[in-house]
N, CA, C and O atoms as a GROMACS GRO file, in nm:
protein
  548
    1MET      N    1   0.809   1.524   0.473
    1MET     CA    2   0.674   1.503   0.427
    1MET      C    3   0.609   1.390   0.508
    1MET      O    4   0.677   1.303   0.563
    2ARG      N    5   0.480   1.394   0.512
    2ARG     CA    6   0.404   1.291   0.584
    2ARG      C    7   0.361   1.181   0.489
    2ARG      O    8   0.301   1.207   0.384
    3VAL      N    9   0.392   1.059   0.526
    3VAL     CA   10   0.364   0.942   0.443
    3VAL      C   11   0.284   0.841   0.525
    3VAL      O   12   0.313   0.819   0.643
    4CYS      N   13   0.183   0.781   0.464
    4CYS     CA   14   0.115   0.670   0.532
    4CYS      C   15   0.124   0.546   0.444
    4CYS      O   16   0.118   0.552   0.322
    5ILE      N   17   0.140   0.435   0.512
    5ILE     CA   18   0.142   0.306   0.446
    5ILE      C   19   0.020   0.230   0.496
    5ILE      O   20   0.012   0.195   0.614
    6VAL      N   21  -0.073   0.206   0.408
    6VAL     CA   22  -0.198   0.138   0.444
    6VAL      C   23  -0.190  -0.006   0.396
    6VAL      O   24  -0.166  -0.031   0.277
    7VAL      N   25  -0.210  -0.100   0.487
    7VAL     CA   26  -0.201  -0.241   0.450
    7VAL      C   27  -0.336  -0.311   0.471
    7VAL      O   28  -0.409  -0.285   0.566
    8PHE      N   29  -0.365  -0.400   0.378
    8PHE     CA   30  -0.487  -0.481   0.381
    8PHE      C   31  -0.443  -0.624   0.363
    8PHE      O   32  -0.393  -0.661   0.257
    9TYR      N   33  -0.461  -0.706   0.465
    9TYR     CA   34  -0.412  -0.842   0.454
    9TYR      C   35  -0.524  -0.944   0.472
    9TYR      O   36  -0.627  -0.918   0.533
   10HIS      N   37  -0.497  -1.057   0.416
   10HIS     CA   38  -0.589  -1.170   0.425
   10HIS      C   39  -0.516  -1.278   0.503
   10HIS      O   40  -0.402  -1.310   0.468
   11GLY      N   41  -0.574  -1.334   0.603
   11GLY     CA   42  -0.504  -1.431   0.687
   11GLY      C   43  -0.430  -1.359   0.799
   11GLY      O   44  -0.478  -1.258   0.850
   12ASN      N   45  -0.312  -1.410   0.836
   12ASN     CA   46  -0.245  -1.348   0.950
   12ASN      C   47  -0.170  -1.220   0.913
   12ASN      O   48  -0.150  -1.136   1.000
   13GLY      N   49  -0.129  -1.203   0.788
   13GLY     CA   50  -0.072  -1.078   0.743
   13GLY      C   51   0.069  -1.048   0.790
   13GLY      O   52   0.118  -0.937   0.768
   14LYS      N   53   0.137  -1.142   0.854
   14LYS     CA   54   0.270  -1.115   0.908
   14LYS      C   55   0.368  -1.073   0.799
   14LYS      O   56   0.443  -0.978   0.817
   15LYS      N   57   0.367  -1.143   0.686
   15LYS     CA   58   0.461  -1.109   0.578
   15LYS      C   59   0.435  -0.968   0.527
   15LYS      O   60   0.529  -0.891   0.506
   16LEU      N   61   0.309  -0.934   0.506
   16LEU     CA   62   0.274  -0.802   0.455
   16LEU      C   63   0.311  -0.693   0.556
   16LEU      O   64   0.362  -0.588   0.517
   17LEU      N   65   0.287  -0.718   0.684
   17LEU     CA   66   0.324  -0.620   0.787
   17LEU      C   67   0.475  -0.602   0.794
   17LEU      O   68   0.523  -0.490   0.812
   18ASP      N   69   0.550  -0.710   0.782
   18ASP     CA   70   0.697  -0.700   0.781
   18ASP      C   71   0.745  -0.619   0.661
   18ASP      O   72   0.838  -0.540   0.672
   19ILE      N   73   0.682  -0.639   0.547
   19ILE     CA   74   0.717  -0.562   0.428
   19ILE      C   75   0.685  -0.414   0.449
   19ILE      O   76   0.764  -0.328   0.412
   20ALA      N   77   0.569  -0.385   0.509
   20ALA     CA   78   0.533  -0.245   0.537
   20ALA      C   79   0.633  -0.180   0.632
   20ALA      O   80   0.669  -0.064   0.614
   21LYS      N   81   0.678  -0.255   0.732
   21LYS     CA   82   0.778  -0.201   0.824
   21LYS      C   83   0.911  -0.174   0.753
   21LYS      O   84   0.975  -0.072   0.779
   22GLY      N   85   0.951  -0.264   0.664
   22GLY     CA   86   1.073  -0.243   0.586
   22GLY      C   87   1.060  -0.120   0.497
   22GLY      O   88   1.153  -0.039   0.489
   23LEU      N   89   0.947  -0.105   0.433
   23LEU     CA   90   0.922   0.012   0.349
   23LEU      C   91   0.927   0.139   0.432
   23LEU      O   92   0.984   0.240   0.391
   24SER      N   93   0.867   0.133   0.550
   24SER     CA   94   0.868   0.246   0.642
   24SER      C   95   1.010   0.288   0.679
   24SER      O   96   1.042   0.406   0.680
   25GLU      N   97   1.095   0.190   0.710
   25GLU     CA   98   1.234   0.220   0.746
   25GLU      C   99   1.306   0.290   0.632
   25GLU      O  100   1.380   0.386   0.654
   26GLY      N  101   1.284   0.243   0.510
   26GLY     CA  102   1.347   0.304   0.394
   26GLY      C  103   1.301   0.447   0.372
   26GLY      O  104   1.382   0.534   0.342
   27VAL      N  105   1.172   0.472   0.386
   27VAL     CA  106   1.118   0.606   0.368
   27VAL      C  107   1.167   0.700   0.478
   27VAL      O  108   1.202   0.815   0.450
   28MET      N  109   1.171   0.652   0.602
   28MET     CA  110   1.220   0.734   0.714
   28MET      C  111   1.368   0.767   0.699
   28MET      O  112   1.413   0.870   0.748
   29ALA      N  113   1.443   0.680   0.632
   29ALA     CA  114   1.585   0.706   0.610
   29ALA      C  115   1.606   0.832   0.526
   29ALA      O  116   1.714   0.891   0.528
   30ASN      N  117   1.504   0.872   0.452
   30ASN     CA  118   1.511   0.994   0.372
   30ASN      C  119   1.451   1.114   0.443
   30ASN      O  120   1.430   1.219   0.383
   31GLY      N  121   1.422   1.099   0.573
   31GLY     CA  122   1.376   1.211   0.654
   31GLY      C  123   1.226   1.236   0.656
   31GLY      O  124   1.183   1.343   0.699
   32HIS      N  125   1.147   1.142   0.611
   32HIS     CA  126   1.002   1.160   0.609
   32HIS      C  127   0.938   1.096   0.733
   32HIS      O  128   0.994   1.003   0.792
   33GLN      N  129   0.822   1.147   0.772
   33GLN     CA  130   0.745   1.089   0.881
   33GLN      C  131   0.654   0.981   0.821
   33GLN      O  132   0.592   1.002   0.718
   34VAL      N  133   0.648   0.867   0.888
   34VAL     CA  134   0.570   0.755   0.833
   34VAL      C  135   0.478   0.698   0.939
   34VAL      O  136   0.516   0.684   1.055
   35GLU      N  137   0.356   0.665   0.898
   35GLU     CA  138   0.262   0.594   0.984
   35GLU      C  139   0.209   0.474   0.907
   35GLU      O  140   0.170   0.486   0.791
   36ILE      N  141   0.208   0.359   0.972
   36ILE     CA  142   0.151   0.238   0.913
   36ILE      C  143   0.008   0.223   0.964
   36ILE      O  144  -0.016   0.228   1.085
   37ILE      N  145  -0.085   0.206   0.872
   37ILE     CA  146  -0.227   0.196   0.906
   37ILE      C  147  -0.280   0.061   0.864
   37ILE      O  148  -0.257   0.017   0.752
   38ASP      N  149  -0.351  -0.005   0.954
   38ASP     CA  150  -0.420  -0.130   0.922
   38ASP      C  151  -0.553  -0.092   0.858
   38ASP      O  152  -0.646  -0.050   0.926
   39GLY      N  153  -0.562  -0.106   0.726
   39GLY     CA  154  -0.680  -0.063   0.653
   39GLY      C  155  -0.806  -0.139   0.686
   39GLY      O  156  -0.916  -0.090   0.659
   40ILE      N  157  -0.793  -0.256   0.743
   40ILE     CA  158  -0.911  -0.334   0.779
   40ILE      C  159  -0.964  -0.291   0.916
   40ILE      O  160  -1.084  -0.270   0.932
   41LYS      N  161  -0.875  -0.277   1.013
   41LYS     CA  162  -0.916  -0.240   1.148
   41LYS      C  163  -0.947  -0.092   1.162
   41LYS      O  164  -1.023  -0.052   1.251
   42GLU      N  165  -0.889  -0.009   1.076
   42GLU     CA  166  -0.906   0.136   1.089
   42GLU      C  167  -0.989   0.194   0.974
   42GLU      O  168  -0.956   0.299   0.920
   43GLN      N  169  -1.097   0.124   0.938
   43GLN     CA  170  -1.188   0.173   0.835
   43GLN      C  171  -1.238   0.311   0.874
   43GLN      O  172  -1.270   0.336   0.990
   44GLY      N  173  -1.245   0.400   0.779
   44GLY     CA  174  -1.296   0.535   0.804
   44GLY      C  175  -1.189   0.634   0.846
   44GLY      O  176  -1.218   0.753   0.861
   45LYS      N  177  -1.066   0.590   0.865
   45LYS     CA  178  -0.958   0.681   0.903
   45LYS      C  179  -0.930   0.775   0.787
   45LYS      O  180  -0.917   0.732   0.673
   46LYS      N  181  -0.922   0.903   0.816
   46LYS     CA  182  -0.896   1.004   0.714
   46LYS      C  183  -0.747   1.010   0.684
   46LYS      O  184  -0.665   1.020   0.776
   47VAL      N  185  -0.712   1.005   0.557
   47VAL     CA  186  -0.571   1.010   0.516
   47VAL      C  187  -0.544   1.131   0.425
   47VAL      O  188  -0.440   1.138   0.360
   48SER      N  189  -0.637   1.224   0.422
   48SER     CA  190  -0.625   1.341   0.334
   48SER      C  191  -0.503   1.426   0.365
   48SER      O  192  -0.447   1.488   0.274
   49PHE      N  193  -0.461   1.431   0.490
   49PHE     CA  194  -0.352   1.520   0.529
   49PHE      C  195  -0.213   1.462   0.501
   49PHE      O  196  -0.113   1.530   0.526
   50TYR      N  197  -0.204   1.340   0.451
   50TYR     CA  198  -0.074   1.282   0.416
   50TYR      C  199  -0.033   1.332   0.277
   50TYR      O  200  -0.118   1.353   0.190
   51ASP      N  201   0.096   1.351   0.259
   51ASP     CA  202   0.148   1.398   0.130
   51ASP      C  203   0.163   1.283   0.031
   51ASP      O  204   0.158   1.304  -0.090
   52TYR      N  205   0.182   1.163   0.081
   52TYR     CA  206   0.209   1.047  -0.004
   52TYR      C  207   0.144   0.926   0.062
   52TYR      O  208   0.152   0.909   0.184
   53ILE      N  209   0.079   0.843  -0.018
   53ILE     CA  210   0.009   0.727   0.036
   53ILE      C  211   0.057   0.600  -0.034
   53ILE      O  212   0.050   0.590  -0.157
   54ALA      N  213   0.106   0.505   0.043
   54ALA     CA  214   0.143   0.374  -0.009
   54ALA      C  215   0.036   0.274   0.036
   54ALA      O  216  -0.004   0.275   0.152
   55MET      N  217  -0.008   0.191  -0.054
   55MET     CA  218  -0.110   0.092  -0.020
   55MET      C  219  -0.062  -0.045  -0.063
   55MET      O  220  -0.014  -0.064  -0.175
   56GLY      N  221  -0.074  -0.141   0.029
   56GLY     CA  222  -0.030  -0.276   0.000
   56GLY      C  223  -0.132  -0.379   0.043
   56GLY      O  224  -0.209  -0.358   0.137
   57THR      N  225  -0.131  -0.489  -0.027
   57THR     CA  226  -0.221  -0.599   0.006
   57THR      C  227  -0.157  -0.731  -0.035
   57THR      O  228  -0.055  -0.735  -0.103
   58ASP      N  229  -0.219  -0.836   0.008
   58ASP     CA  230  -0.186  -0.968  -0.045
   58ASP      C  231  -0.312  -1.016  -0.114
   58ASP      O  232  -0.418  -0.954  -0.102
   59THR      N  233  -0.302  -1.123  -0.186
   59THR     CA  234  -0.417  -1.172  -0.260
   59THR      C  235  -0.512  -1.247  -0.167
   59THR      O  236  -0.470  -1.305  -0.066
   60THR      N  237  -0.639  -1.246  -0.201
   60THR     CA  238  -0.738  -1.314  -0.116
   60THR      C  239  -0.773  -1.453  -0.167
   60THR      O  240  -0.848  -1.527  -0.104
   61THR      N  241  -0.717  -1.488  -0.283
   61THR     CA  242  -0.745  -1.620  -0.339
   61THR      C  243  -0.614  -1.687  -0.382
   61THR      O  244  -0.513  -1.619  -0.401
   62THR      N  245  -0.616  -1.815  -0.397
   62THR     CA  246  -0.498  -1.890  -0.439
   62THR      C  247  -0.451  -1.848  -0.577
   62THR      O  248  -0.331  -1.843  -0.603
   63PHE      N  249  -0.543  -1.818  -0.665
   63PHE     CA  250  -0.507  -1.787  -0.803
   63PHE      C  251  -0.489  -1.638  -0.830
   63PHE      O  252  -0.464  -1.600  -0.945
   64GLY      N  253  -0.501  -1.554  -0.729
   64GLY     CA  254  -0.471  -1.413  -0.744
   64GLY      C  255  -0.578  -1.334  -0.817
   64GLY      O  256  -0.680  -1.387  -0.861
   65GLY      N  257  -0.549  -1.206  -0.827
   65GLY     CA  258  -0.638  -1.116  -0.898
   65GLY      C  259  -0.740  -1.045  -0.813
   65GLY      O  260  -0.793  -0.941  -0.853
   66LYS      N  261  -0.768  -1.096  -0.697
   66LYS     CA  262  -0.866  -1.033  -0.609
   66LYS      C  263  -0.796  -0.967  -0.491
   66LYS      O  264  -0.693  -1.015  -0.443
   67ILE      N  265  -0.855  -0.857  -0.446
   67ILE     CA  266  -0.804  -0.786  -0.329
   67ILE      C  267  -0.916  -0.781  -0.225
   67ILE      O  268  -1.032  -0.799  -0.260
   68PRO      N  269  -0.883  -0.758  -0.099
   68PRO     CA  270  -0.988  -0.751   0.002
   68PRO      C  271  -1.089  -0.641  -0.030
   68PRO      O  272  -1.051  -0.534  -0.077
   69LYS      N  273  -1.215  -0.667  -0.005
   69LYS     CA  274  -1.321  -0.567  -0.026
   69LYS      C  275  -1.293  -0.443   0.057
   69LYS      O  276  -1.337  -0.333   0.022
   70ALA      N  277  -1.221  -0.460   0.167
   70ALA     CA  278  -1.189  -0.348   0.256
   70ALA      C  279  -1.110  -0.238   0.186
   70ALA      O  280  -1.112  -0.123   0.230
   71VAL      N  281  -1.038  -0.272   0.079
   71VAL     CA  282  -0.961  -0.170   0.007
   71VAL      C  283  -1.054  -0.063  -0.050
   71VAL      O  284  -1.034   0.056  -0.027
   72ASN      N  285  -1.155  -0.106  -0.123
   72ASN     CA  286  -1.251  -0.010  -0.181
   72ASN      C  287  -1.329   0.063  -0.074
   72ASN      O  288  -1.354   0.183  -0.086
   73ASP      N  289  -1.367  -0.008   0.032
   73ASP     CA  290  -1.439   0.056   0.143
   73ASP      C  291  -1.353   0.164   0.207
   73ASP      O  292  -1.400   0.275   0.233
   74PHE      N  293  -1.226   0.131   0.233
   74PHE     CA  294  -1.135   0.227   0.296
   74PHE      C  295  -1.118   0.350   0.208
   74PHE      O  296  -1.129   0.463   0.256
   75LEU      N  297  -1.093   0.329   0.080
   75LEU     CA  298  -1.072   0.441  -0.011
   75LEU      C  299  -1.193   0.533  -0.020
   75LEU      O  300  -1.178   0.655  -0.027
   76SER      N  301  -1.312   0.476  -0.019
   76SER     CA  302  -1.432   0.559  -0.030
   76SER      C  303  -1.461   0.638   0.097
   76SER      O  304  -1.533   0.737   0.092
   77GLN      N  305  -1.405   0.595   0.211
   77GLN     CA  306  -1.431   0.661   0.339
   77GLN      C  307  -1.312   0.741   0.393
   77GLN      O  308  -1.320   0.798   0.502
   78SER      N  309  -1.202   0.745   0.318
   78SER     CA  310  -1.078   0.799   0.375
   78SER      C  311  -1.055   0.947   0.352
   78SER      O  312  -0.946   0.998   0.378
   79GLY      N  313  -1.155   1.017   0.304
   79GLY     CA  314  -1.138   1.160   0.278
   79GLY      C  315  -1.096   1.184   0.135
   79GLY      O  316  -1.109   1.097   0.048
   80MET      N  317  -1.046   1.304   0.111
   80MET     CA  318  -1.008   1.344  -0.024
   80MET      C  319  -0.872   1.285  -0.061
   80MET      O  320  -0.769   1.333  -0.014
   81VAL      N  321  -0.872   1.181  -0.144
   81VAL     CA  322  -0.747   1.119  -0.188
   81VAL      C  323  -0.720   1.144  -0.336
   81VAL      O  324  -0.614   1.107  -0.387
   82SER      N  325  -0.814   1.207  -0.404
   82SER     CA  326  -0.796   1.236  -0.545
   82SER      C  327  -0.675   1.328  -0.564
   82SER      O  328  -0.664   1.432  -0.499
   83GLY      N  329  -0.587   1.290  -0.655
   83GLY     CA  330  -0.467   1.369  -0.683
   83GLY      C  331  -0.349   1.339  -0.592
   83GLY      O  332  -0.240   1.392  -0.614
   84LYS      N  333  -0.369   1.255  -0.492
   84LYS     CA  334  -0.258   1.219  -0.401
   84LYS      C  335  -0.157   1.132  -0.475
   84LYS      O  336  -0.194   1.039  -0.547
   85ARG      N  337  -0.029   1.163  -0.456
   85ARG     CA  338   0.076   1.078  -0.510
   85ARG      C  339   0.079   0.951  -0.427
   85ARG      O  340   0.068   0.955  -0.305
   86SER      N  341   0.095   0.838  -0.496
   86SER     CA  342   0.082   0.712  -0.425
   86SER      C  343   0.169   0.602  -0.484
   86SER      O  344   0.226   0.615  -0.593
   87PHE      N  345   0.176   0.494  -0.410
   87PHE     CA  346   0.255   0.377  -0.443
   87PHE      C  347   0.172   0.254  -0.410
   87PHE      O  348   0.114   0.246  -0.301
   88ALA      N  349   0.165   0.158  -0.501
   88ALA     CA  350   0.090   0.034  -0.479
   88ALA      C  351   0.189  -0.081  -0.470
   88ALA      O  352   0.283  -0.090  -0.550
   89PHE      N  353   0.168  -0.170  -0.373
   89PHE     CA  354   0.254  -0.287  -0.364
   89PHE      C  355   0.175  -0.409  -0.320
   89PHE      O  356   0.074  -0.400  -0.251
   90VAL      N  357   0.226  -0.524  -0.363
   90VAL     CA  358   0.165  -0.652  -0.329
   90VAL      C  359   0.277  -0.742  -0.280
   90VAL      O  360   0.386  -0.746  -0.338
   91ALA      N  361   0.250  -0.816  -0.173
   91ALA     CA  362   0.346  -0.914  -0.121
   91ALA      C  363   0.353  -1.029  -0.220
   91ALA      O  364   0.251  -1.087  -0.256
   92LYS      N  365   0.474  -1.062  -0.262
   92LYS     CA  366   0.491  -1.172  -0.356
   92LYS      C  367   0.446  -1.302  -0.292
   92LYS      O  368   0.463  -1.322  -0.172
   93GLY      N  369   0.391  -1.386  -0.371
   93GLY     CA  370   0.344  -1.516  -0.323
   93GLY      C  371   0.219  -1.555  -0.398
   93GLY      O  372   0.140  -1.469  -0.438
   94GLY      N  373   0.200  -1.681  -0.419
   94GLY     CA  374   0.082  -1.727  -0.490
   94GLY      C  375   0.098  -1.713  -0.640
   94GLY      O  376   0.205  -1.680  -0.691
   95ILE      N  377  -0.011  -1.738  -0.706
   95ILE     CA  378  -0.014  -1.734  -0.852
   95ILE      C  379  -0.083  -1.605  -0.897
   95ILE      O  380  -0.175  -1.557  -0.831
   96ARG      N  381  -0.039  -1.548  -1.008
   96ARG     CA  382  -0.100  -1.431  -1.069
   96ARG      C  383  -0.097  -1.307  -0.980
   96ARG      O  384  -0.194  -1.232  -0.974
   97LYS      N  385   0.014  -1.288  -0.912
   97LYS     CA  386   0.028  -1.171  -0.826
   97LYS      C  387   0.028  -1.041  -0.904
   97LYS      O  388  -0.009  -0.936  -0.851
   98ASN      N  389   0.071  -1.045  -1.032
   98ASN     CA  390   0.065  -0.925  -1.117
   98ASN      C  391  -0.079  -0.880  -1.137
   98ASN      O  392  -0.108  -0.760  -1.141
   99LYS      N  393  -0.169  -0.975  -1.149
   99LYS     CA  394  -0.311  -0.940  -1.163
   99LYS      C  395  -0.363  -0.877  -1.034
   99LYS      O  396  -0.444  -0.785  -1.038
  100THR      N  397  -0.317  -0.927  -0.920
  100THR     CA  398  -0.357  -0.867  -0.792
  100THR      C  399  -0.308  -0.723  -0.785
  100THR      O  400  -0.383  -0.635  -0.743
  101LEU      N  401  -0.184  -0.699  -0.826
  101LEU     CA  402  -0.130  -0.563  -0.826
  101LEU      C  403  -0.211  -0.473  -0.918
  101LEU      O  404  -0.242  -0.359  -0.882
  102LYS      N  405  -0.246  -0.522  -1.034
  102LYS     CA  406  -0.326  -0.441  -1.128
  102LYS      C  407  -0.463  -0.409  -1.069
  102LYS      O  408  -0.512  -0.297  -1.085
  103THR      N  409  -0.523  -0.504  -1.001
  103THR     CA  410  -0.653  -0.479  -0.938
  103THR      C  411  -0.642  -0.371  -0.831
  103THR      O  412  -0.729  -0.284  -0.821
  104LEU      N  413  -0.535  -0.375  -0.751
  104LEU     CA  414  -0.512  -0.272  -0.648
  104LEU      C  415  -0.491  -0.136  -0.715
  104LEU      O  416  -0.548  -0.036  -0.672
  105MET      N  417  -0.410  -0.133  -0.818
  105MET     CA  418  -0.384  -0.007  -0.888
  105MET      C  419  -0.513   0.051  -0.947
  105MET      O  420  -0.536   0.172  -0.940
  106ASP      N  421  -0.596  -0.034  -1.004
  106ASP     CA  422  -0.724   0.012  -1.060
  106ASP      C  423  -0.813   0.073  -0.952
  106ASP      O  424  -0.877   0.176  -0.975
  107ALA      N  425  -0.816   0.011  -0.834
  107ALA     CA  426  -0.898   0.064  -0.724
  107ALA      C  427  -0.847   0.202  -0.681
  107ALA      O  428  -0.926   0.292  -0.654
  108MET      N  429  -0.715   0.217  -0.674
  108MET     CA  430  -0.657   0.345  -0.634
  108MET      C  431  -0.682   0.452  -0.741
  108MET      O  432  -0.717   0.566  -0.708
  109GLU      N  433  -0.663   0.417  -0.866
  109GLU     CA  434  -0.684   0.513  -0.974
  109GLU      C  435  -0.832   0.551  -0.987
  109GLU      O  436  -0.864   0.664  -1.026
  110HIS      N  437  -0.921   0.458  -0.954
  110HIS     CA  438  -1.064   0.487  -0.958
  110HIS      C  439  -1.099   0.601  -0.862
  110HIS      O  440  -1.191   0.679  -0.889
  111GLU      N  441  -1.026   0.612  -0.752
  111GLU     CA  442  -1.048   0.719  -0.655
  111GLU      C  443  -0.970   0.846  -0.691
  111GLU      O  444  -0.975   0.945  -0.618
  112GLY      N  445  -0.898   0.843  -0.804
  112GLY     CA  446  -0.827   0.962  -0.850
  112GLY      C  447  -0.685   0.975  -0.798
  112GLY      O  448  -0.623   1.080  -0.813
  113MET      N  449  -0.632   0.870  -0.738
  113MET     CA  450  -0.496   0.875  -0.687
  113MET      C  451  -0.397   0.870  -0.803
  113MET      O  452  -0.421   0.804  -0.904
  114TYR      N  453  -0.286   0.940  -0.788
  114TYR     CA  454  -0.183   0.947  -0.891
  114TYR      C  455  -0.074   0.846  -0.855
  114TYR      O  456   0.007   0.870  -0.766
  115LEU      N  457  -0.073   0.735  -0.926
  115LEU     CA  458   0.024   0.629  -0.898
  115LEU      C  459   0.159   0.664  -0.958
  115LEU      O  460   0.174   0.676  -1.080
  116LYS      N  461   0.257   0.681  -0.870
  116LYS     CA  462   0.392   0.713  -0.915
  116LYS      C  463   0.475   0.586  -0.936
  116LYS      O  464   0.572   0.588  -1.011
  117TYR      N  465   0.437   0.478  -0.868
  117TYR     CA  466   0.520   0.358  -0.872
  117TYR      C  467   0.437   0.241  -0.820
  117TYR      O  468   0.344   0.259  -0.741
  118SER      N  469   0.472   0.120  -0.865
  118SER     CA  470   0.408  -0.001  -0.813
  118SER      C  471   0.511  -0.112  -0.816
  118SER      O  472   0.605  -0.110  -0.895
  119GLU      N  473   0.493  -0.211  -0.727
  119GLU     CA  474   0.596  -0.315  -0.716
  119GLU      C  475   0.540  -0.439  -0.649
  119GLU      O  476   0.451  -0.432  -0.564
  120LEU      N  477   0.594  -0.554  -0.690
  120LEU     CA  478   0.574  -0.679  -0.617
  120LEU      C  479   0.694  -0.692  -0.524
  120LEU      O  480   0.808  -0.684  -0.570
  121ILE      N  481   0.670  -0.711  -0.397
  121ILE     CA  482   0.780  -0.713  -0.300
  121ILE      C  483   0.782  -0.849  -0.230
  121ILE      O  484   0.679  -0.899  -0.187
  122ASN      N  485   0.900  -0.906  -0.220
  122ASN     CA  486   0.916  -1.039  -0.163
  122ASN      C  487   0.963  -1.036  -0.018
  122ASN      O  488   0.914  -1.114   0.063
  123GLN      N  489   1.057  -0.949   0.015
  123GLN     CA  490   1.120  -0.950   0.147
  123GLN      C  491   1.120  -0.809   0.208
  123GLN      O  492   1.120  -0.710   0.135
  124PRO      N  493   1.121  -0.800   0.341
  124PRO     CA  494   1.131  -0.668   0.406
  124PRO      C  495   1.257  -0.591   0.366
  124PRO      O  496   1.254  -0.468   0.357
  125GLN      N  497   1.368  -0.662   0.341
  125GLN     CA  498   1.491  -0.595   0.300
  125GLN      C  499   1.472  -0.528   0.164
  125GLN      O  500   1.520  -0.417   0.141
  126ASP      N  501   1.401  -0.595   0.073
  126ASP     CA  502   1.371  -0.537  -0.057
  126ASP      C  503   1.284  -0.413  -0.041
  126ASP      O  504   1.304  -0.313  -0.108
  127ALA      N  505   1.188  -0.421   0.049
  127ALA     CA  506   1.098  -0.308   0.075
  127ALA      C  507   1.175  -0.188   0.127
  127ALA      O  508   1.148  -0.074   0.089
  128LYS      N  509   1.272  -0.213   0.214
  128LYS     CA  510   1.353  -0.104   0.268
  128LYS      C  511   1.427  -0.031   0.156
  128LYS      O  512   1.432   0.092   0.154
  129GLU      N  513   1.486  -0.106   0.065
  129GLU     CA  514   1.558  -0.045  -0.048
  129GLU      C  515   1.463   0.032  -0.139
  129GLU      O  516   1.498   0.139  -0.188
  130ILE      N  517   1.345  -0.023  -0.161
  130ILE     CA  518   1.246   0.048  -0.243
  130ILE      C  519   1.204   0.176  -0.175
  130ILE      O  520   1.191   0.280  -0.241
  131GLY      N  521   1.183   0.172  -0.043
  131GLY     CA  522   1.147   0.291   0.032
  131GLY      C  523   1.250   0.401   0.022
  131GLY      O  524   1.215   0.519   0.016
  132LYS      N  525   1.377   0.364   0.019
  132LYS     CA  526   1.484   0.464   0.005
  132LYS      C  527   1.482   0.529  -0.133
  132LYS      O  528   1.522   0.645  -0.148
  133ARG      N  529   1.436   0.455  -0.234
  133ARG     CA  530   1.438   0.506  -0.372
  133ARG      C  531   1.310   0.580  -0.413
  133ARG      O  532   1.309   0.644  -0.518
  134LEU      N  533   1.203   0.572  -0.333
  134LEU     CA  534   1.079   0.638  -0.370
  134LEU      C  535   1.099   0.789  -0.378
  134LEU      O  536   1.163   0.848  -0.291
  135HIS      N  537   1.044   0.850  -0.482
  135HIS     CA  538   1.051   0.996  -0.498
  135HIS      C  539   0.926   1.057  -0.436
  135HIS      O  540   0.824   1.073  -0.502
  136ILE      N  541   0.936   1.089  -0.309
  136ILE     CA  542   0.820   1.137  -0.235
  136ILE      C  543   0.809   1.289  -0.242
  136ILE      O  544   0.699   1.342  -0.256
  137GLY      N  545   0.919   1.357  -0.232
  137GLY     CA  546   0.920   1.503  -0.229
  137GLY      C  547   0.901   1.571  -0.360
  137GLY      O  548   0.901   1.694  -0.366
   0.00000   0.00000   0.00000
């Protein structure tokens, strides 16, 4: 199956990109094709043809709860995502990261995406293990 991992980062984004790469390795270990997309630089990219969509972000504020505006912009321009099975994740760090995850999940559900799983991820190794356990097929 075709899987895309869309990341939206605030600041340099190295931790989030490393987590996305770890997640990608785990998903590929189960025989799926994976593409990592920079949701900020690739606004307007169509993701309708993917079977499964993972979206990750970090918080944009010290106290959490907010996600980059680019998330909503990307979702509204990315083609038909309603009904797509999906996964939401947030890089651990900062305060109130659970609220950030909930905000991301709300944005995805607002577009009609079917959230199968969500997680706060701290390390790329953790992401790899989560990727192996995702029920994509």
